[in-house]
C-alpha positions in Angstrom: 122.2 85.8 101.9 120.5 84.1 99.0 117.4 81.9 99.4 119.6 78.9 98.4 122.0 79.7 101.3 119.1 79.8 103.7 118.0 76.4 102.6 121.5 75.0 103.2 121.5 76.4 106.7 118.2 74.7 107.5 119.4 71.4 106.0 122.3 71.4 108.5 120.1 72.5 111.4 117.6 69.8 111.0 119.8 67.1 109.5 117.6 66.7 106.4 118.4 66.7 102.7 114.9 67.4 101.5 114.3 71.1 102.1 112.6 73.6 99.8 111.6 77.2 99.9 108.4 78.8 98.7 109.4 81.8 96.6 112.9 83.2 96.1 114.0 86.4 97.9 116.6 88.5 96.1 119.7 88.8 98.3 119.0 92.5 98.9 115.4 91.8 100.1 114.6 90.9 103.7 111.6 89.2 105.3 109.6 86.0 105.1 111.0 83.0 103.3 108.6 80.0 103.8 110.5 76.7 104.2 109.2 73.2 103.8 111.0 70.1 105.2 110.8 66.5 104.2 107.5 65.3 102.7 106.0 68.8 103.3 108.0 70.1 100.2 105.3 68.4 98.1 102.7 70.7 99.7 104.3 74.0 98.6 102.1 74.2 95.4 99.0 74.1 97.6 99.8 77.1 99.8 98.2 80.5 99.3 100.2 82.2 96.6 99.7 85.9 97.5 102.5 87.9 99.1 102.7 91.2 101.0 105.7 93.7 100.8 106.7 97.0 102.4 109.1 98.9 100.1 110.7 102.3 99.5 110.8 103.7 96.0 113.5 106.2 95.1 112.2 108.7 92.6 114.4 110.5 90.0 116.7 107.5 89.4 116.4 104.9 86.7 118.6 101.8 86.6 119.1 98.7 84.4 117.7 96.4 87.2 114.9 98.7 88.4 116.5 98.9 91.9 119.4 100.8 93.4 121.6 97.7 93.1 121.8 98.2 89.3 123.7 100.5 87.1 122.2 104.0 86.9 120.9 104.8 83.4 119.3 108.2 84.0 118.8 110.8 86.8 116.0 113.4 86.6 115.0 116.2 88.9 112.2 115.5 91.4 108.8 117.0 90.7 106.9 118.9 93.3 104.6 116.2 94.5 101.9 116.1 97.2 100.6 112.9 98.9 97.4 113.4 97.0 99.1 113.5 93.6 101.0 110.3 94.5 97.8 108.7 95.6 96.2 109.5 92.2 99.2 108.0 90.4 98.9 104.8 92.4 95.3 104.2 91.4 95.9 102.6 87.9 98.2 100.0 89.5 95.5 98.5 91.7 93.6 95.4 90.6 94.4 93.2 87.6 97.1 94.8 85.5 99.7 94.0 82.8 103.3 94.3 84.2 106.6 94.0 82.4 109.2 92.1 84.5 112.6 93.7 85.1 115.3 92.9 82.6 117.4 91.5 85.5 114.9 88.8 86.6 114.5 85.0 86.7 112.0 85.1 83.8 112.8 82.6 81.0 113.7 84.1 77.5 114.1 81.4 74.9 115.2 78.9 77.5 117.6 81.3 79.3 117.1 83.3 82.5 116.7 87.0 81.7 119.3 88.0 84.3 121.9 85.8 82.5 121.2 87.6 79.2 121.4 91.0 80.9 124.8 90.1 82.5 126.0 89.1 79.0 125.2 92.6 77.7 122.0 91.6 76.0 118.8 93.5 76.6 115.9 91.0 76.5 112.5 92.4 75.7 110.2 90.9 78.2 106.5 91.0 77.3 104.0 92.2 80.0 102.3 89.6 82.1 99.0 89.6 84.0 99.4 90.2 87.7 97.0 91.4 90.4 97.7 94.0 93.1 95.0 93.4 95.7 96.1 96.3 97.9 98.4 99.2 97.4 98.8 101.7 100.2 100.9 104.9 100.5 102.6 104.7 103.9 104.8 107.7 103.6 106.3 110.4 101.3 109.7 112.1 102.0 109.9 115.1 99.5 113.5 116.0 100.6 114.8 112.5 99.7 112.3 111.8 96.9 111.3 108.5 98.6 107.9 106.9 98.6 107.0 104.1 101.1 104.4 101.6 100.1 102.7 98.5 101.3 101.7 96.0 98.5 99.6 92.9 98.7 99.8 91.1 95.4 99.6 87.9 93.4 102.5 85.6 92.8 104.7 86.8 90.0 104.3 90.5 90.8 107.6 92.5 90.7 107.8 95.4 93.1 110.9 96.6 91.1 108.6 96.9 88.1 106.1 98.8 90.2 108.8 101.2 91.2 109.9 101.7 87.6 106.4 102.2 86.3 105.3 104.5 89.1 108.3 106.6 88.5 107.5 106.9 84.8 103.9 107.7 85.7 105.1 110.6 87.9 107.4 111.8 85.1 110.8 111.4 86.9 111.6 107.7 86.8 112.0 105.5 89.8 113.9 102.5 91.3 113.3 100.3 94.3 115.5 101.4 97.2 114.5 98.9 99.9 112.1 95.9 100.2 110.9 93.7 103.0 108.5 90.8 102.4 106.1 90.7 105.4 103.8 87.8 104.3 104.2 84.9 101.9 102.2 81.8 101.2 100.1 82.3 104.3 103.1 83.0 106.7 103.9 86.3 108.2 106.7 88.0 110.1 105.2 87.1 113.5 105.6 83.4 112.7 109.1 83.7 111.4 112.2 82.2 112.9 115.5 84.1 112.7 118.6 82.4 111.3 120.2 82.9 114.7 117.6 80.7 116.3 118.8 77.8 114.2 122.1 77.8 115.9 120.7 76.1 119.1 117.9 73.6 119.3 116.0 73.9 116.0 112.5 75.4 116.5 109.5 73.1 116.3 107.8 72.8 112.9 104.3 73.9 112.1 101.6 71.4 111.4 100.9 71.5 107.7 97.2 71.5 108.4 97.6 75.0 109.9 98.8 76.4 106.6 96.3 74.5 104.4 93.3 75.8 106.3 92.3 78.0 103.4 91.3 74.8 101.4 88.3 72.5 101.9 88.9 69.5 104.0 87.7 65.9 103.5 87.9 63.3 106.3 88.3 59.7 105.3 86.5 56.9 107.1 88.2 53.5 107.6 86.8 52.1 104.4 87.7 55.2 102.4 91.3 55.2 103.8 92.0 51.8 102.3 90.9 53.0 98.9 92.7 56.3 99.3 96.0 54.6 99.9 95.5 52.6 96.6 94.7 55.8 94.7 91.0 55.3 94.2 88.5 58.0 93.6 86.6 59.2 96.7 83.1 60.5 97.2 83.0 64.1 98.4 80.8 67.2 98.9 79.1 67.7 95.6 79.1 71.5 96.1 82.9 71.7 95.7 84.0 73.3 92.5 85.6 71.0 89.9 89.5 71.3 89.8 89.6 72.8 93.4 92.3 71.4 95.6 91.1 69.6 98.8 93.0 68.6 101.9 92.4 64.9 102.8 92.9 63.7 106.4 92.8 60.2 108.0 90.1 59.1 110.4 92.3 60.3 113.2 92.6 63.7 111.7 96.2 63.6 110.5 97.1 64.6 107.0 96.6 61.9 104.4 97.4 63.9 101.3 95.9 66.2 98.7 93.2 65.7 96.1 91.4 67.6 93.4 87.8 67.6 92.6 87.7 65.6 89.4 83.9 65.9 88.9 81.0 67.0 91.1 81.1 64.7 94.2 84.3 62.9 93.1 87.8 63.4 94.5 90.9 62.3 92.6 94.0 61.6 94.8 97.0 63.9 93.7 99.3 63.4 96.7 99.1 60.3 98.9 101.5 60.4 101.8 101.2 56.8 102.9 100.5 55.0 99.7 99.9 51.2 99.8 102.5 49.1 98.1 
C-alpha cells in the first residue's frame, strides 16, 4: 500500500478531509508512517526530522532502482567477507556524507520527478546531496545468502537504497536493498504505531501535539500576551534562545496556541496562530 492510500484510509476512519503524512514510505517498505489530522497537519514541519530504519542489503546484485524491485543490471560473485571487514567498510558512511539519490526516486530534475524520467527510459544524473548518518550498526551477516542486516539512524533525505548501492561498491561486488522497515520517524516509533486493522473499529485516540513537540522550547502566554498573540504581535521571550529557533507557544491554560520563531534575542514572531483574532 502506498502512503497516499494510507491517508485515504485514515480520512474515512475519522471522517476528516484534512489529513497529511510526514514522509513517504515506498510501497515495498513497512513501518512507521506519521499521520497528522486537521489543524495538526500544519505542525508537521516542526517535528523531529531524523528517521531510523532496519534493512537487509543483498550483495552481488546491482539494479536500476538500487533495490530488488528493479531491473537487474549486473550480478557479481560474493567476496569472502568477515563481520570485521564489513564493519570497516561501514565506517566511511557514518557522520556527514555526500550521497547520490537513486535514479528511481522523487528527487526533482528540471521540474520532473526522477522516477518519471527513469520510467521513460531516461537516466537522470543526480548530483550528490549532503546527508547525515548518525548511527550505522551491523546487526547481522549471512555469508551463505550474501545478506547484511543494518540499523540506520539518519537525517531526513537519506536513501537507504543509496547506502546499499554504495556499500556494495565499497565491498567490490555491488549491492541492492532487499528489505526495509522504518522503525522511527519524526519522533514516533513502532511502539506507538496503530495498525491499519485497528482503524476498522472505533478509531484510536489521537496523541496530544504537545507530546511530539517536546523537543522544542516552550513559551507560556499570560492573559495579556494571549490577546497580542492572537493578533500576530511579537512576544517577549527567553533572551537565551537562539535566533531562528522554533518555539512552541501555549495558552495560559497550557493548551497549544501555535508556533513561533525567535526573530531576535528575546523576541518571538508568531508563525502559526491556531485561534487567530478576526
